[in-house]
C-alpha positions as protocol buffer text, in pm:
chain_id: "A"
residue {
  index: 1
  type: MET
  ca { x: -125 y: -3940 z: 145 }
}
residue {
  index: 2
  type: PRO
  ca { x: -474 y: -3820 z: 34 }
}
residue {
  index: 3
  type: ALA
  ca { x: -579 y: -3810 z: 400 }
}
residue {
  index: 4
  type: LEU
  ca { x: -274 y: -3600 z: 490 }
}
residue {
  index: 5
  type: ARG
  ca { x: -344 y: -3360 z: 205 }
}
residue {
  index: 6
  type: ARG
  ca { x: -710 y: -3336 z: 310 }
}
residue {
  index: 7
  type: LYS
  ca { x: -597 y: -3257 z: 666 }
}
residue {
  index: 8
  type: ARG
  ca { x: -368 y: -2980 z: 541 }
}
residue {
  index: 9
  type: ILE
  ca { x: -645 y: -2831 z: 328 }
}
residue {
  index: 10
  type: GLN
  ca { x: -885 y: -2839 z: 625 }
}
residue {
  index: 11
  type: ASP
  ca { x: -625 y: -2675 z: 852 }
}
residue {
  index: 12
  type: ARG
  ca { x: -561 y: -2405 z: 592 }
}
residue {
  index: 13
  type: GLN
  ca { x: -933 y: -2339 z: 558 }
}
residue {
  index: 14
  type: LEU
  ca { x: -965 y: -2319 z: 937 }
}
residue {
  index: 15
  type: TRP
  ca { x: -686 y: -2061 z: 960 }
}
residue {
  index: 16
  type: HIS
  ca { x: -845 y: -1862 z: 678 }
}
residue {
  index: 17
  type: ARG
  ca { x: -1178 y: -1860 z: 862 }
}
residue {
  index: 18
  type: LEU
  ca { x: -1010 y: -1756 z: 1186 }
}
residue {
  index: 19
  type: GLY
  ca { x: -823 y: -1480 z: 1006 }
}
residue {
  index: 20
  type: PHE
  ca { x: -1143 y: -1359 z: 843 }
}
residue {
  index: 21
  type: GLY
  ca { x: -1320 y: -1363 z: 1180 }
}
residue {
  index: 22
  type: VAL
  ca { x: -1043 y: -1163 z: 1346 }
}
residue {
  index: 23
  type: SER
  ca { x: -1047 y: -912 z: 1060 }
}
residue {
  index: 24
  type: MET
  ca { x: -1423 y: -867 z: 1090 }
}
residue {
  index: 25
  type: LEU
  ca { x: -1389 y: -822 z: 1466 }
}
residue {
  index: 26
  type: ILE
  ca { x: -1123 y: -553 z: 1423 }
}
residue {
  index: 27
  type: ILE
  ca { x: -1336 y: -371 z: 1165 }
}
residue {
  index: 28
  type: ALA
  ca { x: -1649 y: -393 z: 1382 }
}
residue {
  index: 29
  type: LEU
  ca { x: -1473 y: -261 z: 1692 }
}
residue {
  index: 30
  type: ALA
  ca { x: -1302 y: 17 z: 1498 }
}
residue {
  index: 31
  type: LEU
  ca { x: -1626 y: 130 z: 1333 }
}
residue {
  index: 32
  type: PHE
  ca { x: -1808 y: 114 z: 1666 }
}
residue {
  index: 33
  type: PHE
  ca { x: -1558 y: 333 z: 1851 }
}
residue {
  index: 34
  type: LEU
  ca { x: -1513 y: 562 z: 1550 }
}
residue {
  index: 35
  type: GLY
  ca { x: -1889 y: 600 z: 1527 }
}
residue {
  index: 36
  type: ARG
  ca { x: -1905 y: 692 z: 1896 }
}
residue {
  index: 37
  type: THR
  ca { x: -1632 y: 950 z: 1846 }
}
residue {
  index: 38
  type: ILE
  ca { x: -1801 y: 1106 z: 1543 }
}
residue {
  index: 39
  type: SER
  ca { x: -2145 y: 1108 z: 1706 }
}
residue {
  index: 40
  type: SER
  ca { x: -2007 y: 1323 z: 1987 }
}
residue {
  index: 41
  type: LEU
  ca { x: -1881 y: 1585 z: 1744 }
}
residue {
  index: 42
  type: ASP
  ca { x: -2064 y: 1880 z: 1598 }
}
residue {
  index: 43
  type: LEU
  ca { x: -2088 y: 1850 z: 1219 }
}
residue {
  index: 44
  type: ALA
  ca { x: -2047 y: 2226 z: 1192 }
}
residue {
  index: 45
  type: HIS
  ca { x: -1704 y: 2199 z: 1357 }
}
residue {
  index: 46
  type: ILE
  ca { x: -1593 y: 1942 z: 1099 }
}
residue {
  index: 47
  type: GLN
  ca { x: -1722 y: 2158 z: 813 }
}
residue {
  index: 48
  type: SER
  ca { x: -1540 y: 2458 z: 959 }
}
residue {
  index: 49
  type: ALA
  ca { x: -1216 y: 2260 z: 988 }
}
residue {
  index: 50
  type: LEU
  ca { x: -1247 y: 2150 z: 625 }
}
residue {
  index: 51
  type: ALA
  ca { x: -1307 y: 2509 z: 515 }
}
residue {
  index: 52
  type: ASN
  ca { x: -1003 y: 2624 z: 713 }
}
residue {
  index: 53
  type: THR
  ca { x: -768 y: 2387 z: 530 }
}
residue {
  index: 54
  type: SER
  ca { x: -545 y: 2623 z: 333 }
}
residue {
  index: 55
  type: ARG
  ca { x: -459 y: 2597 z: -34 }
}
residue {
  index: 56
  type: ARG
  ca { x: -94 y: 2557 z: 66 }
}
residue {
  index: 57
  type: GLN
  ca { x: -179 y: 2251 z: 277 }
}
residue {
  index: 58
  type: ILE
  ca { x: -376 y: 2098 z: -9 }
}
residue {
  index: 59
  type: ALA
  ca { x: -99 y: 2173 z: -260 }
}
residue {
  index: 60
  type: LEU
  ca { x: 165 y: 2015 z: -36 }
}
residue {
  index: 61
  type: ALA
  ca { x: -55 y: 1710 z: 22 }
}
residue {
  index: 62
  type: LEU
  ca { x: -109 y: 1672 z: -352 }
}
residue {
  index: 63
  type: GLY
  ca { x: 265 y: 1701 z: -414 }
}
residue {
  index: 64
  type: CYS
  ca { x: 351 y: 1438 z: -152 }
}
residue {
  index: 65
  type: THR
  ca { x: 79 y: 1210 z: -290 }
}
residue {
  index: 66
  type: ALA
  ca { x: 238 y: 1244 z: -633 }
}
residue {
  index: 67
  type: ILE
  ca { x: 580 y: 1150 z: -488 }
}
residue {
  index: 68
  type: SER
  ca { x: 432 y: 841 z: -325 }
}
residue {
  index: 69
  type: TYR
  ca { x: 254 y: 728 z: -641 }
}
residue {
  index: 70
  type: ILE
  ca { x: 556 y: 802 z: -861 }
}
residue {
  index: 71
  type: ALA
  ca { x: 755 y: 554 z: -650 }
}
residue {
  index: 72
  type: LEU
  ca { x: 496 y: 278 z: -698 }
}
residue {
  index: 73
  type: PRO
  ca { x: 582 y: 187 z: -1061 }
}
residue {
  index: 74
  type: GLY
  ca { x: 933 y: 121 z: -934 }
}
residue {
  index: 75
  type: TYR
  ca { x: 790 y: -176 z: -740 }
}
residue {
  index: 76
  type: ASP
  ca { x: 681 y: -341 z: -1064 }
}
residue {
  index: 77
  type: ALA
  ca { x: 993 y: -228 z: -1253 }
}
residue {
  index: 78
  type: VAL
  ca { x: 1217 y: -404 z: -998 }
}
residue {
  index: 79
  type: ALA
  ca { x: 999 y: -716 z: -1021 }
}
residue {
  index: 80
  type: MET
  ca { x: 1011 y: -706 z: -1403 }
}
residue {
  index: 81
  type: ARG
  ca { x: 1389 y: -685 z: -1395 }
}
residue {
  index: 82
  type: GLN
  ca { x: 1414 y: -975 z: -1149 }
}
residue {
  index: 83
  type: LEU
  ca { x: 1183 y: -1187 z: -1365 }
}
residue {
  index: 84
  type: ARG
  ca { x: 1381 y: -1083 z: -1678 }
}
residue {
  index: 85
  type: LEU
  ca { x: 1072 y: -944 z: -1848 }
}
residue {
  index: 86
  type: LYS
  ca { x: 1093 y: -667 z: -2105 }
}
residue {
  index: 87
  type: VAL
  ca { x: 786 y: -446 z: -2086 }
}
residue {
  index: 88
  type: PRO
  ca { x: 762 y: -79 z: -2196 }
}
residue {
  index: 89
  type: TYR
  ca { x: 785 y: 154 z: -1897 }
}
residue {
  index: 90
  type: ARG
  ca { x: 460 y: 333 z: -1991 }
}
residue {
  index: 91
  type: THR
  ca { x: 281 y: -4 z: -1957 }
}
residue {
  index: 92
  type: ILE
  ca { x: 451 y: -67 z: -1621 }
}
residue {
  index: 93
  type: ALA
  ca { x: 354 y: 280 z: -1502 }
}
residue {
  index: 94
  type: LEU
  ca { x: -11 y: 226 z: -1599 }
}
residue {
  index: 95
  type: GLY
  ca { x: -35 y: -128 z: -1458 }
}
residue {
  index: 96
  type: SER
  ca { x: 134 y: -43 z: -1129 }
}
residue {
  index: 97
  type: PHE
  ca { x: -42 y: 288 z: -1068 }
}
residue {
  index: 98
  type: ALA
  ca { x: -386 y: 146 z: -1152 }
}
residue {
  index: 99
  type: ALA
  ca { x: -327 y: -169 z: -946 }
}
residue {
  index: 100
  type: TYR
  ca { x: -232 y: 23 z: -633 }
}
residue {
  index: 101
  type: ALA
  ca { x: -486 y: 304 z: -671 }
}
residue {
  index: 102
  type: ILE
  ca { x: -771 y: 55 z: -710 }
}
residue {
  index: 103
  type: SER
  ca { x: -653 y: -196 z: -448 }
}
residue {
  index: 104
  type: PHE
  ca { x: -605 y: 85 z: -192 }
}
residue {
  index: 105
  type: VAL
  ca { x: -975 y: 163 z: -219 }
}
residue {
  index: 106
  type: MET
  ca { x: -1118 y: -186 z: -272 }
}
residue {
  index: 107
  type: GLY
  ca { x: -890 y: -378 z: -36 }
}
residue {
  index: 108
  type: PHE
  ca { x: -748 y: -732 z: -75 }
}
residue {
  index: 109
  type: PRO
  ca { x: -448 y: -607 z: -277 }
}
residue {
  index: 110
  type: LEU
  ca { x: -321 y: -948 z: -389 }
}
residue {
  index: 111
  type: ILE
  ca { x: -657 y: -1014 z: -557 }
}
residue {
  index: 112
  type: THR
  ca { x: -763 y: -671 z: -682 }
}
residue {
  index: 113
  type: GLY
  ca { x: -410 y: -554 z: -764 }
}
residue {
  index: 114
  type: GLY
  ca { x: -325 y: -883 z: -933 }
}
residue {
  index: 115
  type: THR
  ca { x: -641 y: -866 z: -1144 }
}
residue {
  index: 116
  type: VAL
  ca { x: -567 y: -513 z: -1264 }
}
residue {
  index: 117
  type: ARG
  ca { x: -206 y: -606 z: -1339 }
}
residue {
  index: 118
  type: TYR
  ca { x: -315 y: -907 z: -1542 }
}
residue {
  index: 119
  type: TRP
  ca { x: -563 y: -697 z: -1738 }
}
residue {
  index: 120
  type: VAL
  ca { x: -285 y: -455 z: -1836 }
}
residue {
  index: 121
  type: TYR
  ca { x: 18 y: -685 z: -1861 }
}
residue {
  index: 122
  type: SER
  ca { x: -156 y: -970 z: -2045 }
}
residue {
  index: 123
  type: ARG
  ca { x: -181 y: -735 z: -2342 }
}
residue {
  index: 124
  type: VAL
  ca { x: 199 y: -747 z: -2371 }
}
residue {
  index: 125
  type: GLY
  ca { x: 222 y: -1124 z: -2335 }
}
residue {
  index: 126
  type: LEU
  ca { x: 261 y: -1187 z: -1961 }
}
residue {
  index: 127
  type: THR
  ca { x: 113 y: -1513 z: -1835 }
}
residue {
  index: 128
  type: PRO
  ca { x: -96 y: -1539 z: -1516 }
}
residue {
  index: 129
  type: GLY
  ca { x: 197 y: -1708 z: -1341 }
}
residue {
  index: 130
  type: LYS
  ca { x: 433 y: -1421 z: -1428 }
}
residue {
  index: 131
  type: VAL
  ca { x: 180 y: -1164 z: -1311 }
}
residue {
  index: 132
  type: ALA
  ca { x: 134 y: -1351 z: -982 }
}
residue {
  index: 133
  type: SER
  ca { x: 513 y: -1368 z: -932 }
}
residue {
  index: 134
  type: LEU
  ca { x: 543 y: -998 z: -1013 }
}
residue {
  index: 135
  type: THR
  ca { x: 269 y: -910 z: -762 }
}
residue {
  index: 136
  type: LEU
  ca { x: 442 y: -1105 z: -486 }
}
residue {
  index: 137
  type: ILE
  ca { x: 781 y: -944 z: -549 }
}
residue {
  index: 138
  type: ALA
  ca { x: 616 y: -601 z: -549 }
}
residue {
  index: 139
  type: SER
  ca { x: 452 y: -688 z: -215 }
}
residue {
  index: 140
  type: ILE
  ca { x: 792 y: -777 z: -72 }
}
residue {
  index: 141
  type: THR
  ca { x: 912 y: -429 z: -174 }
}
residue {
  index: 142
  type: PHE
  ca { x: 629 y: -269 z: 23 }
}
residue {
  index: 143
  type: TRP
  ca { x: 697 y: -478 z: 335 }
}
residue {
  index: 144
  type: LEU
  ca { x: 1070 y: -407 z: 325 }
}
residue {
  index: 145
  type: GLY
  ca { x: 992 y: -35 z: 336 }
}
residue {
  index: 146
  type: MET
  ca { x: 749 y: -92 z: 623 }
}
residue {
  index: 147
  type: ALA
  ca { x: 1008 y: -291 z: 817 }
}
residue {
  index: 148
  type: LEU
  ca { x: 1276 y: -24 z: 773 }
}
residue {
  index: 149
  type: VAL
  ca { x: 1047 y: 255 z: 897 }
}
residue {
  index: 150
  type: ILE
  ca { x: 935 y: 52 z: 1199 }
}
residue {
  index: 151
  type: GLY
  ca { x: 1290 y: -53 z: 1285 }
}
residue {
  index: 152
  type: LEU
  ca { x: 1424 y: 301 z: 1262 }
}
residue {
  index: 153
  type: ALA
  ca { x: 1135 y: 449 z: 1458 }
}
residue {
  index: 154
  type: LEU
  ca { x: 1160 y: 199 z: 1743 }
}
residue {
  index: 155
  type: SER
  ca { x: 1538 y: 247 z: 1759 }
}
residue {
  index: 156
  type: VAL
  ca { x: 1548 y: 626 z: 1729 }
}
residue {
  index: 157
  type: GLN
  ca { x: 1236 y: 723 z: 1927 }
}
residue {
  index: 158
  type: PRO
  ca { x: 1151 y: 433 z: 2159 }
}
residue {
  index: 159
  type: ALA
  ca { x: 1022 y: 664 z: 2434 }
}
residue {
  index: 160
  type: ALA
  ca { x: 773 y: 843 z: 2209 }
}
residue {
  index: 161
  type: LEU
  ca { x: 635 y: 513 z: 2079 }
}
residue {
  index: 162
  type: ALA
  ca { x: 613 y: 366 z: 2430 }
}
residue {
  index: 163
  type: SER
  ca { x: 305 y: 580 z: 2491 }
}
residue {
  index: 164
  type: ILE
  ca { x: 147 y: 428 z: 2179 }
}
residue {
  index: 165
  type: ASP
  ca { x: 231 y: 57 z: 2199 }
}
residue {
  index: 166
  type: HIS
  ca { x: 246 y: 54 z: 2583 }
}
residue {
  index: 167
  type: LEU
  ca { x: 578 y: -130 z: 2584 }
}
residue {
  index: 168
  type: THR
  ca { x: 885 y: -29 z: 2782 }
}
residue {
  index: 169
  type: ILE
  ca { x: 1145 y: 197 z: 2623 }
}
residue {
  index: 170
  type: THR
  ca { x: 1406 y: -79 z: 2649 }
}
residue {
  index: 171
  type: LEU
  ca { x: 1179 y: -332 z: 2479 }
}
residue {
  index: 172
  type: ASN
  ca { x: 1091 y: -89 z: 2201 }
}
residue {
  index: 173
  type: PHE
  ca { x: 1461 y: -18 z: 2144 }
}
residue {
  index: 174
  type: ALA
  ca { x: 1541 y: -390 z: 2141 }
}
residue {
  index: 175
  type: LEU
  ca { x: 1257 y: -460 z: 1897 }
}
residue {
  index: 176
  type: GLY
  ca { x: 1381 y: -182 z: 1669 }
}
residue {
  index: 177
  type: LEU
  ca { x: 1733 y: -323 z: 1667 }
}
residue {
  index: 178
  type: GLY
  ca { x: 1588 y: -669 z: 1603 }
}
residue {
  index: 179
  type: VAL
  ca { x: 1393 y: -547 z: 1300 }
}
residue {
  index: 180
  type: LEU
  ca { x: 1699 y: -367 z: 1160 }
}
residue {
  index: 181
  type: ALA
  ca { x: 1910 y: -677 z: 1224 }
}
residue {
  index: 182
  type: GLY
  ca { x: 1649 y: -880 z: 1035 }
}
residue {
  index: 183
  type: ILE
  ca { x: 1677 y: -646 z: 736 }
}
residue {
  index: 184
  type: ILE
  ca { x: 2057 y: -673 z: 742 }
}
residue {
  index: 185
  type: GLY
  ca { x: 2027 y: -1051 z: 767 }
}
residue {
  index: 186
  type: TYR
  ca { x: 1789 y: -1054 z: 470 }
}
residue {
  index: 187
  type: LEU
  ca { x: 2036 y: -845 z: 267 }
}
residue {
  index: 188
  type: ALA
  ca { x: 2311 y: -1092 z: 357 }
}
residue {
  index: 189
  type: PHE
  ca { x: 2086 y: -1385 z: 263 }
}
residue {
  index: 190
  type: VAL
  ca { x: 2006 y: -1250 z: -83 }
}
residue {
  index: 191
  type: SER
  ca { x: 2372 y: -1162 z: -142 }
}
residue {
  index: 192
  type: VAL
  ca { x: 2556 y: -1489 z: -75 }
}
residue {
  index: 193
  type: ARG
  ca { x: 2340 y: -1768 z: -214 }
}
residue {
  index: 194
  type: ARG
  ca { x: 2070 y: -1854 z: -464 }
}
residue {
  index: 195
  type: ARG
  ca { x: 1746 y: -1718 z: -336 }
}
residue {
  index: 196
  type: ARG
  ca { x: 1483 y: -1964 z: -457 }
}
residue {
  index: 197
  type: MET
  ca { x: 1175 y: -1979 z: -236 }
}
residue {
  index: 198
  type: ARG
  ca { x: 819 y: -2106 z: -260 }
}
residue {
  index: 199
  type: ILE
  ca { x: 563 y: -1842 z: -166 }
}
residue {
  index: 200
  type: LYS
  ca { x: 188 y: -1911 z: -192 }
}
residue {
  index: 201
  type: GLY
  ca { x: 258 y: -2205 z: -424 }
}
residue {
  index: 202
  type: LEU
  ca { x: 485 y: -2006 z: -656 }
}
residue {
  index: 203
  type: ARG
  ca { x: 856 y: -2079 z: -689 }
}
residue {
  index: 204
  type: LEU
  ca { x: 1042 y: -1748 z: -690 }
}
residue {
  index: 205
  type: GLU
  ca { x: 1400 y: -1634 z: -705 }
}
residue {
  index: 206
  type: LEU
  ca { x: 1422 y: -1329 z: -481 }
}
residue {
  index: 207
  type: PRO
  ca { x: 1605 y: -1014 z: -599 }
}
residue {
  index: 208
  type: GLY
  ca { x: 1974 y: -990 z: -512 }
}
residue {
  index: 209
  type: PHE
  ca { x: 2152 y: -729 z: -302 }
}
residue {
  index: 210
  type: TYR
  ca { x: 2142 y: -445 z: -557 }
}
residue {
  index: 211
  type: LEU
  ca { x: 1773 y: -481 z: -644 }
}
residue {
  index: 212
  type: THR
  ca { x: 1682 y: -537 z: -278 }
}
residue {
  index: 213
  type: CYS
  ca { x: 1843 y: -204 z: -189 }
}
residue {
  index: 214
  type: TRP
  ca { x: 1631 y: -45 z: -460 }
}
residue {
  index: 215
  type: GLN
  ca { x: 1325 y: -217 z: -312 }
}
residue {
  index: 216
  type: ILE
  ca { x: 1397 y: -75 z: 33 }
}
residue {
  index: 217
  type: ALA
  ca { x: 1457 y: 276 z: -107 }
}
residue {
  index: 218
  type: LEU
  ca { x: 1134 y: 269 z: -309 }
}
residue {
  index: 219
  type: GLY
  ca { x: 933 y: 146 z: -12 }
}
residue {
  index: 220
  type: LEU
  ca { x: 1078 y: 423 z: 203 }
}
residue {
  index: 221
  type: ILE
  ca { x: 997 y: 695 z: -53 }
}
residue {
  index: 222
  type: ASP
  ca { x: 643 y: 563 z: -96 }
}
residue {
  index: 223
  type: LEU
  ca { x: 566 y: 551 z: 276 }
}
residue {
  index: 224
  type: CYS
  ca { x: 733 y: 883 z: 359 }
}
residue {
  index: 225
  type: GLY
  ca { x: 543 y: 1053 z: 77 }
}
residue {
  index: 226
  type: ALA
  ca { x: 209 y: 909 z: 188 }
}
residue {
  index: 227
  type: ALA
  ca { x: 274 y: 1004 z: 552 }
}
residue {
  index: 228
  type: ALA
  ca { x: 379 y: 1354 z: 449 }
}
residue {
  index: 229
  type: ALA
  ca { x: 53 y: 1401 z: 256 }
}
residue {
  index: 230
  type: LEU
  ca { x: -143 y: 1351 z: 579 }
}
residue {
  index: 231
  type: TYR
  ca { x: 112 y: 1537 z: 791 }
}
residue {
  index: 232
  type: PHE
  ca { x: 68 y: 1858 z: 593 }
}
residue {
  index: 233
  type: LEU
  ca { x: -310 y: 1833 z: 626 }
}
residue {
  index: 234
  type: LEU
  ca { x: -303 y: 1811 z: 1006 }
}
residue {
  index: 235
  type: PRO
  ca { x: -422 y: 2114 z: 1203 }
}
residue {
  index: 236
  type: THR
  ca { x: -166 y: 2336 z: 1369 }
}
residue {
  index: 237
  type: GLY
  ca { x: -70 y: 2261 z: 1726 }
}
residue {
  index: 238
  type: HIS
  ca { x: -37 y: 1883 z: 1697 }
}
residue {
  index: 239
  type: GLN
  ca { x: 330 y: 1896 z: 1814 }
}
residue {
  index: 240
  type: VAL
  ca { x: 428 y: 1569 z: 1643 }
}
residue {
  index: 241
  type: ASN
  ca { x: 758 y: 1578 z: 1453 }
}
residue {
  index: 242
  type: TYR
  ca { x: 760 y: 1430 z: 1105 }
}
residue {
  index: 243
  type: ILE
  ca { x: 992 y: 1136 z: 1180 }
}
residue {
  index: 244
  type: LEU
  ca { x: 771 y: 1019 z: 1463 }
}
residue {
  index: 245
  type: PHE
  ca { x: 461 y: 1079 z: 1255 }
}
residue {
  index: 246
  type: VAL
  ca { x: 590 y: 849 z: 977 }
}
residue {
  index: 247
  type: ALA
  ca { x: 620 y: 573 z: 1236 }
}
residue {
  index: 248
  type: LEU
  ca { x: 269 y: 644 z: 1368 }
}
residue {
  index: 249
  type: TYR
  ca { x: 138 y: 639 z: 1011 }
}
residue {
  index: 250
  type: VAL
  ca { x: 299 y: 300 z: 947 }
}
residue {
  index: 251
  type: PHE
  ca { x: 158 y: 154 z: 1271 }
}
residue {
  index: 252
  type: ALA
  ca { x: -190 y: 278 z: 1180 }
}
residue {
  index: 253
  type: SER
  ca { x: -149 y: 136 z: 828 }
}
residue {
  index: 254
  type: LEU
  ca { x: -44 y: -202 z: 969 }
}
residue {
  index: 255
  type: LEU
  ca { x: -360 y: -218 z: 1179 }
}
residue {
  index: 256
  type: GLY
  ca { x: -562 y: -125 z: 872 }
}
residue {
  index: 257
  type: ILE
  ca { x: -393 y: -399 z: 670 }
}
residue {
  index: 258
  type: ALA
  ca { x: -458 y: -652 z: 948 }
}
residue {
  index: 259
  type: SER
  ca { x: -828 y: -567 z: 933 }
}
residue {
  index: 260
  type: ASN
  ca { x: -844 y: -627 z: 554 }
}
residue {
  index: 261
  type: ALA
  ca { x: -1084 y: -331 z: 538 }
}
residue {
  index: 262
  type: PRO
  ca { x: -1065 y: -139 z: 208 }
}
residue {
  index: 263
  type: GLY
  ca { x: -790 y: 115 z: 263 }
}
residue {
  index: 264
  type: GLY
  ca { x: -795 y: 27 z: 633 }
}
residue {
  index: 265
  type: ILE
  ca { x: -1097 y: 256 z: 661 }
}
residue {
  index: 266
  type: GLY
  ca { x: -1222 y: 299 z: 1014 }
}
residue {
  index: 267
  type: VAL
  ca { x: -922 y: 126 z: 1173 }
}
residue {
  index: 268
  type: PHE
  ca { x: -672 y: 376 z: 1031 }
}
residue {
  index: 269
  type: GLU
  ca { x: -883 y: 676 z: 1130 }
}
residue {
  index: 270
  type: LEU
  ca { x: -945 y: 552 z: 1484 }
}
residue {
  index: 271
  type: THR
  ca { x: -573 y: 491 z: 1537 }
}
residue {
  index: 272
  type: MET
  ca { x: -473 y: 834 z: 1408 }
}
residue {
  index: 273
  type: LEU
  ca { x: -737 y: 1003 z: 1624 }
}
residue {
  index: 274
  type: HIS
  ca { x: -583 y: 827 z: 1922 }
}
residue {
  index: 275
  type: VAL
  ca { x: -219 y: 913 z: 1852 }
}
residue {
  index: 276
  type: VAL
  ca { x: -252 y: 1272 z: 1722 }
}
residue {
  index: 277
  type: THR
  ca { x: -349 y: 1490 z: 2017 }
}
residue {
  index: 278
  type: VAL
  ca { x: -483 y: 1837 z: 1942 }
}
residue {
  index: 279
  type: PRO
  ca { x: -750 y: 2046 z: 2116 }
}
residue {
  index: 280
  type: SER
  ca { x: -1000 y: 1980 z: 1836 }
}
residue {
  index: 281
  type: VAL
  ca { x: -1078 y: 1620 z: 1744 }
}
residue {
  index: 282
  type: ALA
  ca { x: -1301 y: 1754 z: 1467 }
}
residue {
  index: 283
  type: ALA
  ca { x: -998 y: 1920 z: 1305 }
}
residue {
  index: 284
  type: VAL
  ca { x: -806 y: 1589 z: 1298 }
}
residue {
  index: 285
  type: LEU
  ca { x: -1108 y: 1409 z: 1156 }
}
residue {
  index: 286
  type: ALA
  ca { x: -1137 y: 1677 z: 886 }
}
residue {
  index: 287
  type: SER
  ca { x: -770 y: 1622 z: 798 }
}
residue {
  index: 288
  type: LEU
  ca { x: -829 y: 1248 z: 771 }
}
residue {
  index: 289
  type: LEU
  ca { x: -1131 y: 1302 z: 545 }
}
residue {
  index: 290
  type: MET
  ca { x: -928 y: 1535 z: 323 }
}
residue {
  index: 291
  type: PHE
  ca { x: -647 y: 1278 z: 313 }
}
residue {
  index: 292
  type: ARG
  ca { x: -891 y: 1009 z: 202 }
}
residue {
  index: 293
  type: VAL
  ca { x: -1003 y: 1230 z: -86 }
}
residue {
  index: 294
  type: ILE
  ca { x: -652 y: 1332 z: -196 }
}
residue {
  index: 295
  type: TYR
  ca { x: -458 y: 1009 z: -146 }
}
residue {
  index: 296
  type: TYR
  ca { x: -727 y: 749 z: -218 }
}
residue {
  index: 297
  type: PHE
  ca { x: -1025 y: 888 z: -408 }
}
residue {
  index: 298
  type: LEU
  ca { x: -851 y: 1111 z: -665 }
}
residue {
  index: 299
  type: PRO
  ca { x: -594 y: 845 z: -773 }
}
residue {
  index: 300
  type: PHE
  ca { x: -877 y: 588 z: -784 }
}
residue {
  index: 301
  type: VAL
  ca { x: -1079 y: 804 z: -1023 }
}
residue {
  index: 302
  type: LEU
  ca { x: -768 y: 881 z: -1231 }
}
residue {
  index: 303
  type: ALA
  ca { x: -681 y: 510 z: -1250 }
}
residue {
  index: 304
  type: LEU
  ca { x: -1029 y: 422 z: -1376 }
}
residue {
  index: 305
  type: ALA
  ca { x: -1005 y: 700 z: -1635 }
}
residue {
  index: 306
  type: LEU
  ca { x: -661 y: 584 z: -1753 }
}
residue {
  index: 307
  type: LEU
  ca { x: -773 y: 222 z: -1776 }
}
residue {
  index: 308
  type: GLY
  ca { x: -1078 y: 327 z: -1975 }
}
residue {
  index: 309
  type: ALA
  ca { x: -866 y: 537 z: -2210 }
}
residue {
  index: 310
  type: HIS
  ca { x: -615 y: 253 z: -2245 }
}
residue {
  index: 311
  type: GLU
  ca { x: -890 y: 7 z: -2330 }
}
residue {
  index: 312
  type: GLY
  ca { x: -1035 y: 251 z: -2583 }
}
residue {
  index: 313
  type: VAL
  ca { x: -696 y: 291 z: -2755 }
}
residue {
  index: 314
  type: VAL
  ca { x: -644 y: -87 z: -2766 }
}
residue {
  index: 315
  type: ARG
  ca { x: -992 y: -142 z: -2913 }
}
residue {
  index: 316
  type: TRP
  ca { x: -940 y: 132 z: -3171 }
}
residue {
  index: 317
  type: ARG
  ca { x: -606 y: -14 z: -3282 }
}
residue {
  index: 318
  type: SER
  ca { x: -763 y: -359 z: -3316 }
}
residue {
  index: 319
  type: LEU
  ca { x: -1050 y: -215 z: -3519 }
}
residue {
  index: 320
  type: ARG
  ca { x: -814 y: -18 z: -3743 }
}
residue {
  index: 321
  type: GLU
  ca { x: -596 y: -325 z: -3803 }
}
residue {
  index: 322
  type: ALA
  ca { x: -905 y: -531 z: -3887 }
}
residue {
  index: 323
  type: MET
  ca { x: -1026 y: -263 z: -4131 }
}
residue {
  index: 324
  type: THR
  ca { x: -680 y: -247 z: -4293 }
}
residue {
  index: 325
  type: GLN
  ca { x: -666 y: -624 z: -4334 }
}
residue {
  index: 326
  type: SER
  ca { x: -1019 y: -625 z: -4478 }
}
residue {
  index: 327
  type: GLY
  ca { x: -922 y: -353 z: -4725 }
}
residue {
  index: 328
  type: ASP
  ca { x: -611 y: -543 z: -4835 }
}
residue {
  index: 329
  type: SER
  ca { x: -813 y: -862 z: -4890 }
}
residue {
  index: 330
  type: ASP
  ca { x: -1071 y: -672 z: -5100 }
}
residue {
  index: 331
  type: ASP
  ca { x: -791 y: -525 z: -5316 }
}
residue {
  index: 332
  type: ALA
  ca { x: -649 y: -871 z: -5370 }
}
């Protein structure tokens, strides 16, 4: 038995190394080709494209970013309800927003997001095991939204995506129907039987039909809001309709996730430069830079500020309680 366990551990470590190697290869190739693309551009053209971004575009991008981030606390709220945990919503909002805003920038969301969640939620009594379970259920919410977008896109616009994934229209359509059928099958699975599963060493009971529908809706709102933020920043003349663009955004995000690069940086940009065709590549690159600032950098800074303020309030309350107890003991 010890030998079998040792073999399993060695196999797992081998797969982890292979996965890490593939991720590094994807990042290296993406940065290489992105660097070649940028080096061929005139910096003045990029600066001009940034300057030509209108206030209306920025306002719409900020609004769509807000919609996306407003949906994110719902991920944790659904997980809290499934785990039968009672936590004030303001704490959920802080923990979820900060976890996603920081993990989007730093990468490795299960580690960085889980750490931020534990820092916030441990203050209200959640154990490391509960935080890990919550993080996994929240991740399932994200992937359900991804799956729905991909399934709908492949089913509704298989021809448009054929030029991107280089598959036949029939195969794209079949894949889309397969993904949608998988979602329907998952809904049936969580509706008719107990849903206990072991994921990454944790035994979980998956949300039922009602909460799963909420998960799918939240994932859809999040992704559509994020895609819209970039869509409104794109230069005129791109001739990509919004529904197709959401699918392109999700495909680019998937490649970024596969690379494990922080925020998919490099991989995401290279993919979007390839799929969004406009006369000026510099204008698309300027839109992507603006999107990075609005959707990633600003929430990241806000999350750090909110965590700092939260920690300051907690410390002040602890100090005040200690001073009150000291005063009561002196009076006695």
